C-alpha positions, 0 to 999 in steps of 0.5 A: 500500500501507498500513503501520499502525504502532501502539504497544500500549496502555497496560500494567500496571507490571511490578511490579504484572504482570511479563509488562506486559498492558494494563491496563484504561485500555489496552484502552479505548484500544484500543477507541477504536483500533479503533473508528476503524480502523472508520470509516476501513475499515481492512482488513489482510491481517496483523498482526504483534507484537513478541510482548511481552504488551502488544503481542500483546494490542493486536494481537489486540484490533485485528485481531478487529475489523478482520476475523475470519481476519486473521492475527496473527503475533509478528515479529523485530525489533520489540522496544523498542531492535531497529534498524529498518532491517531491518523497513523493508527488510521493509515495503518489499518487501510488497504488502499492507496490513499492521498492526505493532504495538510500543513506543517508541522503536522505533516512533517510529524506523521512521515518521522512516526510512521517511517522511524516508528518514534517522534522527535526531530522531523526528519524531513522539511515538506515546502509547499505542495512537496510529496512524501510517498510512503509505501507499506511493506508487507510487514506492516513497516513504512518506508519512503519509497519517493519525494517531489517538490514542486520547486525543484529542490526536493524534501530536505532531510534533517 
């Protein structure tokens, strides 16, 4: 099973847009991420987002490229400061490829917990619209399969 962890695209500042919708640059970042998904043949059973406008917009844009009919839903527990344990348990119970769209520091902490089994210093720094594709082995261990950064820098190991 594959799990795609995505940070939302760049958002407008709260002073400009209280909902923090995606900026034009954020939409362009998500478009580049979509192109990477197409090139890699990404196919998911579902896309789950935090419910914040920037994450929802990112999720819908990505799902529209992955394929028509991919359900996009709001999930509880994906906000920036939510504890990652409940989501880690949820994804460990899934059997179909899934995409989660959320925020920092949540995505970095979740990636670290799933890959290392521990929480502490995040092992990666997600830039906007970055992806970490994790793959679960037959022995239920998660490993990092690949990453994509629409800015071209890649995820930064910490």
